[in-house]
N, C-alpha and C positions, 0 to 999 in steps of 0.2 A: 482382506485384499492382500493379492500375491504383491510382495515388493519388487521392485526391479533389481536386478542383479547389481551386486557391490554397494549398494546403498546401506547406509549406516543407521541400525536400529536406536530409535530416540527415546529418550524419557519423556512422560507425560509434561506437558507445558503447565509451568505454574501460573495461575490466574494473576496472582500478583505481578508477576514480571511482564505479561500481555498487558495489563493496565499501564504499569508504569511507563512500558516503552509507548503506549499510545499516548499518554499525557506529555513525556518527553517530545514525541514528537510535535504534538500541539504547542507547547511552549517554544518549539526551534521556529515554529512558522509563526510566532508572535512576536519573534525578535523584531525590532525597529531597524530593519535593513533598509527600509526604502520599499516602494512598490516598483520592482523591476520584473518585467514580463517575463524574462526566461530563467527567474529562479524557479527551482524545481519545487514542488509542494511535498514535505516529507511527511505529512500526515497523511496524505493520499497514498504515498509509497507504504507506511507501515499498515495502514488498513487495509490495503489489498494483500500485503504479505501475510497477514492473520486471518483474511477471509478465505486464502487460500490453503493455509496450516492449520488453522482452527474455526473452520465455519459456523459451528454452533455454539461458541463461546463469544465470537465477534461476526455480528451480522448488520443488516441493513438499518435495522433500528439504531445501532450504535453509532454508523455511519451518519446518520440524519442527524443526529445528536452533535456529533462533533461536527458537522457541516454548519449546524445554525451556531454554534460558537465562534466557526471561523467568519459568519456572516457579521454578526455582532461586532467582533473585533475589527475587521476590516471596513466596518461601515459599509459595507455593500447590500446589494438589493437582497431582503430577508428571503431566504432559499436559494439564492444562487450556488452556494457552496453545498449546500444540503441537498439538492437535486443531483449535482452532480457527483457528491459523494454516496450518494444512495444508488444512483444509475451504476457508477464504479464497482460497488460493493455487490451489487446484485450480478453483473457480468463477472466477476472475480469469483463469486460463489459458484456461477452456472460452469465455469471451465476448471473449478478446483481440481478434480479428479485426473482430469486430462494432462492438466499443467505439471503435476507432481511427479507424471513417467517420463518427462524431459530433465535434462541436464540444466543447471543453474544458467549457465550463458544462453542456453535455447530458450529458457524461461523468460529472460529478458526481451527477446524478441517477440514472444508470446504476449507478454504485458504491454507491449510498446502500443498496441491499438486501442488498449484499455484506457491508458493514459492521456492518449491523445483524442480520445472520444470524449472524455471528462473534461478537458480543456476546450473541447469544442462546445460543448454543453454549456460550461462558465462564459464564454465569449459570446455565445449566442443570446445567453440572457441577459448580457451586460449591454449588447448592442441593442437589444430589443428597449430595455428600461433606458435608453438615451446615452449610453456611455460613448466613448470613442474607441477606435481599433487601434489597439497597441502597438500595432508593426508586425512585421513577419517573423520576429526575432521570439515571438509568442511561441513557434514551433521548436524554440530549443527547450522548451521545459519537459514535455514528453520524453524527448531525446535523453535529457539528464536524468529524469526518474529512472528511465529504462537502464540506464548506466549504472544508476546506484544500487540495482536490484540484487547483483551479486554480492556486493557489499552488506546489503541490509540482510541477505540470506545468511551469510556467515555471521554477522553480529547477533541476529535475532535467534538463531538457532543454537547459538554457542551453548547456555545455559542446559539444553536437552541432551547435548553429546553424552554418549557414555563413553566412560573409561575403555580404552581398548586393552585390556588385560584378559582375555579370553585363558581358560584352562580346561583340562579335560574333563570336568565335573561341571562346568557351565560354558558350552559352546555359543553362547550369545553375548 
């Protein structure tokens, strides 16, 4: 694949770093901060990031397993987060080639509908299961996740950046 002009060549992603970032996001989601509807889902953010940048290593099955873990932790309907994360992972994998051609701020606008759809799936399952509507403040969660996309891109791609010291024998 031809890289867009001005984009830096990245080192291969370390699988240990990928899995540790996913586990760190899972642990951050499990912090006992109370159930606030506007709280961004950091695990969904990191899952989408790795689905876009490493779709062969982090796929739909991984999203399903993390979703089951979140369902058990939050005592929600079994499969609520699993379905949401699976749909989110599928959509991110479908657009990953197109998404990488955009700048990072433009990518944040591109992933906003994905996060909104994932929260809509969770909300629909919750309401169908007899839960209550948490209020319109729930619309803040996908906006905050999308706003965190540039920070996640910088932080999670940091170990893959090459040192910018080209010389005449090694132009890359």
